C-alpha positions as a Markdown table, in Angstrom:
| # | Residue | x | y | z |
|---|---|---|---|---|
| 1 | Met | -16.5 | 26.1 | 130.5 |
| 2 | Ile | -14.0 | 27.6 | 128.2 |
| 3 | Gly | -12.4 | 29.7 | 130.9 |
| 4 | Asn | -12.2 | 26.7 | 133.2 |
| 5 | Phe | -10.6 | 24.7 | 130.5 |
| 6 | Ile | -7.9 | 27.2 | 129.6 |
| 7 | Ala | -7.2 | 28.4 | 133.1 |
| 8 | Asp | -4.0 | 26.4 | 133.6 |
| 9 | His | -2.6 | 28.0 | 130.4 |
| 10 | Ile | -3.3 | 31.6 | 131.6 |
| 11 | Arg | -0.8 | 33.1 | 133.9 |
| 12 | Gly | -1.4 | 36.1 | 136.2 |
| 13 | Asn | -3.8 | 38.6 | 134.8 |
| 14 | Ile | -3.4 | 37.8 | 131.1 |
| 15 | Tyr | -7.1 | 36.8 | 131.1 |
| 16 | Glu | -8.1 | 40.5 | 130.6 |
| 17 | Gly | -8.4 | 40.0 | 126.8 |
| 18 | Phe | -11.1 | 37.4 | 127.2 |
| 19 | Ser | -14.9 | 37.9 | 127.6 |
| 20 | Lys | -16.4 | 38.3 | 131.1 |
| 21 | Glu | -17.8 | 34.8 | 130.9 |
| 22 | Ile | -14.4 | 33.3 | 130.1 |
| 23 | Gln | -12.8 | 35.3 | 132.8 |
| 24 | Gln | -15.4 | 34.0 | 135.3 |
| 25 | Gly | -14.4 | 30.4 | 134.2 |
| 26 | Ile | -10.8 | 31.2 | 134.8 |
| 27 | Phe | -11.6 | 32.6 | 138.3 |
| 28 | Leu | -13.8 | 29.6 | 139.1 |
| 29 | His | -11.0 | 27.2 | 138.1 |
| 30 | Arg | -8.5 | 29.0 | 140.3 |
| 31 | Glu | -11.0 | 28.9 | 143.2 |
| 32 | Ile | -11.5 | 25.1 | 142.6 |
| 33 | Asp | -7.7 | 24.5 | 142.6 |
| 34 | Thr | -7.4 | 26.4 | 145.9 |
| 35 | Phe | -10.3 | 24.5 | 147.5 |
| 36 | Thr | -9.0 | 21.1 | 146.2 |
| 37 | Asp | -5.5 | 21.7 | 147.4 |
| 38 | Ala | -6.7 | 22.5 | 150.9 |
| 39 | His | -9.4 | 19.8 | 151.2 |
| 40 | Lys | -8.6 | 17.2 | 153.9 |
| 41 | Val | -9.8 | 14.2 | 151.8 |
| 42 | Val | -7.5 | 15.2 | 148.9 |
| 43 | Arg | -4.6 | 15.7 | 151.2 |
| 44 | Lys | -5.3 | 12.2 | 152.6 |
| 45 | Ser | -5.2 | 10.8 | 149.1 |
| 46 | Lys | -2.0 | 12.6 | 148.3 |
| 47 | Arg | -0.3 | 11.2 | 151.4 |
| 48 | Arg | -0.9 | 7.7 | 150.1 |
| 49 | Leu | 1.3 | 8.6 | 147.1 |
| 50 | His | 3.7 | 11.1 | 148.5 |
| 51 | Lys | 6.6 | 8.9 | 149.5 |
| 52 | Arg | 6.7 | 7.3 | 146.0 |
| 53 | Tyr | 5.9 | 10.4 | 143.8 |
| 54 | Arg | 6.7 | 13.4 | 146.0 |
| 55 | His | 5.4 | 16.7 | 144.5 |
| 56 | Tyr | 3.7 | 14.7 | 141.6 |
| 57 | Asp | 1.2 | 13.3 | 144.0 |
| 58 | Gly | -1.3 | 16.0 | 143.4 |
| 59 | Val | -1.2 | 15.6 | 139.6 |
| 60 | Ile | -1.7 | 11.9 | 140.0 |
| 61 | Ile | -4.7 | 12.4 | 142.4 |
| 62 | Asp | -6.2 | 14.8 | 139.8 |
| 63 | Ile | -5.9 | 12.1 | 137.2 |
| 64 | Phe | -7.4 | 9.4 | 139.5 |
| 65 | Phe | -10.3 | 11.7 | 140.4 |
| 66 | Asp | -10.9 | 12.4 | 136.7 |
| 67 | His | -11.1 | 8.6 | 136.4 |
| 68 | Phe | -13.7 | 8.2 | 139.1 |
| 69 | Leu | -15.7 | 11.0 | 137.7 |
| 70 | Ala | -15.8 | 9.5 | 134.3 |
| 71 | Lys | -16.4 | 6.0 | 135.6 |
| 72 | Asn | -19.3 | 7.2 | 137.7 |
| 73 | Trp | -20.5 | 9.8 | 135.3 |
| 74 | Ala | -24.1 | 8.5 | 135.3 |
| 75 | Asn | -24.3 | 9.4 | 139.0 |
| 76 | Tyr | -23.6 | 13.1 | 138.3 |
| 77 | Ser | -25.1 | 13.8 | 134.9 |
| 78 | Ala | -28.2 | 12.9 | 132.9 |
| 79 | Ile | -26.2 | 13.3 | 129.7 |
| 80 | Pro | -24.4 | 10.0 | 128.8 |
| 81 | Leu | -20.6 | 10.4 | 128.9 |
| 82 | Asp | -20.1 | 9.6 | 125.2 |
| 83 | Met | -22.5 | 12.3 | 124.2 |
| 84 | Tyr | -21.0 | 14.8 | 126.6 |
| 85 | Thr | -17.4 | 14.2 | 125.5 |
| 86 | Asp | -18.4 | 14.3 | 121.8 |
| 87 | Ala | -20.0 | 17.7 | 122.4 |
| 88 | Ile | -17.0 | 19.0 | 124.4 |
| 89 | Asn | -14.6 | 17.8 | 121.7 |
| 90 | Asp | -16.7 | 19.4 | 119.0 |
| 91 | Leu | -16.9 | 22.7 | 120.9 |
| 92 | Phe | -13.2 | 22.9 | 121.7 |
| 93 | Asp | -12.2 | 21.8 | 118.1 |
| 94 | Ser | -14.3 | 24.7 | 116.7 |
| 95 | Ile | -12.8 | 27.4 | 118.9 |
| 96 | Ser | -9.3 | 26.0 | 119.3 |
| 97 | Ser | -7.6 | 28.6 | 117.2 |
| 98 | Glu | -8.9 | 31.4 | 119.5 |
| 99 | Leu | -7.3 | 29.9 | 122.6 |
| 100 | Pro | -3.8 | 29.9 | 124.0 |
| 101 | Val | -1.2 | 27.8 | 122.2 |
| 102 | Lys | -0.9 | 25.3 | 125.1 |
| 103 | Ser | -4.7 | 24.9 | 125.1 |
| 104 | Gln | -4.6 | 24.3 | 121.4 |
| 105 | Gln | -2.0 | 21.6 | 121.8 |
| 106 | Phe | -3.9 | 19.9 | 124.6 |
| 107 | Ile | -7.2 | 20.0 | 122.6 |
| 108 | Lys | -5.5 | 18.2 | 119.7 |
| 109 | Tyr | -4.2 | 15.5 | 122.0 |
| 110 | Met | -7.5 | 15.4 | 124.0 |
| 111 | Ile | -9.6 | 14.8 | 120.8 |
| 112 | Glu | -7.2 | 12.5 | 119.1 |
| 113 | Tyr | -7.1 | 10.1 | 122.0 |
| 114 | Asn | -10.6 | 10.9 | 123.2 |
| 115 | Ile | -9.2 | 11.5 | 126.7 |
| 116 | Leu | -12.3 | 12.6 | 128.4 |
| 117 | Phe | -14.2 | 9.5 | 127.4 |
| 118 | Asn | -11.3 | 7.1 | 128.0 |
| 119 | Tyr | -10.7 | 8.4 | 131.6 |
| 120 | Gln | -13.3 | 5.9 | 132.7 |
| 121 | Phe | -11.1 | 3.0 | 131.8 |
| 122 | Glu | -8.0 | 1.9 | 133.7 |
| 123 | Asp | -6.1 | 1.5 | 130.4 |
| 124 | Gly | -7.1 | 5.1 | 129.5 |
| 125 | Ile | -5.6 | 6.3 | 132.8 |
| 126 | Glu | -2.5 | 4.2 | 132.3 |
| 127 | Lys | -1.9 | 5.9 | 128.9 |
| 128 | Val | -2.3 | 9.3 | 130.5 |
| 129 | Leu | 0.1 | 8.4 | 133.3 |
| 130 | Asn | 2.6 | 7.0 | 130.8 |
| 131 | Gly | 2.3 | 10.2 | 128.8 |
| 132 | Met | 2.9 | 12.3 | 131.9 |
| 133 | Asn | 5.9 | 10.2 | 132.9 |
| 134 | His | 7.3 | 10.7 | 129.4 |
| 135 | Arg | 6.8 | 14.5 | 129.7 |
| 136 | Thr | 8.9 | 14.5 | 132.9 |
| 137 | Lys | 11.6 | 12.3 | 131.1 |
| 138 | Gly | 10.9 | 9.5 | 133.6 |
| 139 | Lys | 11.7 | 11.6 | 136.6 |
| 140 | Ser | 8.1 | 11.5 | 138.0 |
| 141 | Gln | 7.6 | 7.7 | 137.6 |
| 142 | Met | 3.9 | 8.4 | 137.2 |
| 143 | Asn | 3.7 | 5.4 | 134.9 |
| 144 | Leu | 3.9 | 3.3 | 138.1 |
| 145 | Ala | 0.8 | 5.0 | 139.6 |
| 146 | Ile | -1.5 | 2.6 | 137.8 |
| 147 | Glu | -0.4 | 0.0 | 140.3 |
| 148 | Asp | -1.4 | 2.3 | 143.2 |
| 149 | Leu | -4.8 | 2.9 | 141.6 |
| 150 | Gln | -5.3 | -0.8 | 141.3 |
| 151 | Ile | -4.2 | -1.7 | 144.8 |
| 152 | Leu | -6.0 | 1.2 | 146.5 |
| 153 | His | -8.9 | 1.5 | 144.1 |
| 154 | Lys | -11.6 | 1.3 | 146.8 |
| 155 | Glu | -9.9 | 3.9 | 149.0 |
| 156 | Phe | -9.3 | 6.4 | 146.2 |
| 157 | Glu | -12.9 | 6.0 | 145.0 |
| 158 | Glu | -14.2 | 6.6 | 148.5 |
| 159 | Asp | -12.0 | 9.7 | 148.8 |
| 160 | Phe | -13.3 | 10.9 | 145.4 |
| 161 | Thr | -16.9 | 10.4 | 146.3 |
| 162 | Leu | -16.5 | 12.4 | 149.6 |
| 163 | Phe | -14.5 | 15.1 | 148.0 |
| 164 | Phe | -16.7 | 15.5 | 144.9 |
| 165 | Lys | -19.8 | 16.0 | 147.1 |
| 166 | Asp | -18.1 | 18.9 | 148.8 |
| 167 | Leu | -16.7 | 20.2 | 145.5 |
| 168 | Leu | -20.2 | 20.3 | 143.9 |
| 169 | Tyr | -21.5 | 22.4 | 146.8 |
| 170 | Phe | -18.5 | 24.7 | 146.8 |
| 171 | Thr | -18.7 | 25.1 | 143.0 |
| 172 | Asn | -22.4 | 26.0 | 143.1 |
| 173 | Gln | -21.7 | 28.6 | 145.7 |
| 174 | Lys | -18.8 | 30.1 | 143.8 |
| 175 | Leu | -20.9 | 30.2 | 140.6 |
| 176 | Lys | -23.6 | 32.2 | 142.4 |
| 177 | Glu | -20.9 | 34.6 | 143.6 |
| 178 | Leu | -19.3 | 35.0 | 140.1 |
| 179 | Thr | -22.6 | 35.6 | 138.4 |
| 180 | Val | -23.4 | 38.4 | 140.8 |
| 181 | Ile | -20.1 | 40.1 | 139.9 |
| 182 | Lys | -20.8 | 41.5 | 136.5 |
């Protein structure tokens, strides 16, 4: 879980200083990114946004899909979302100082705004999109994507459901492979 979380903040082979389990999480995250980028349903979702957002379409779809995962959490986990996010926030808060600086910054933001829990709500997604737009100094116009989510909510949710089914299968297969590699 930790490796998966910090993977976007680890470039190249800088992962070598981490434990084998964290390295496996980094590798899994990279495999998931590759799988996601190539998946036909994700590409279909991105095409709906591409004209308006260009290369930011993938970031927006990631956020939308996080929304649908949180919104439908009970379909995927026996642990209630609030309990899960509290445990995740506590875990990452306790180990934050051992992680890359960018991960530490994100953890602080994630906990302060309870991002993982609030992804289930459209206003939570709107705040994230506004923050992302601010980080791009308005160039991305991601703040407008909440409109696209509202207008195409059904289509994006259907895409998420199809994709996530495939992603779960893929991830389970990759986890088996990674645990064989010791």
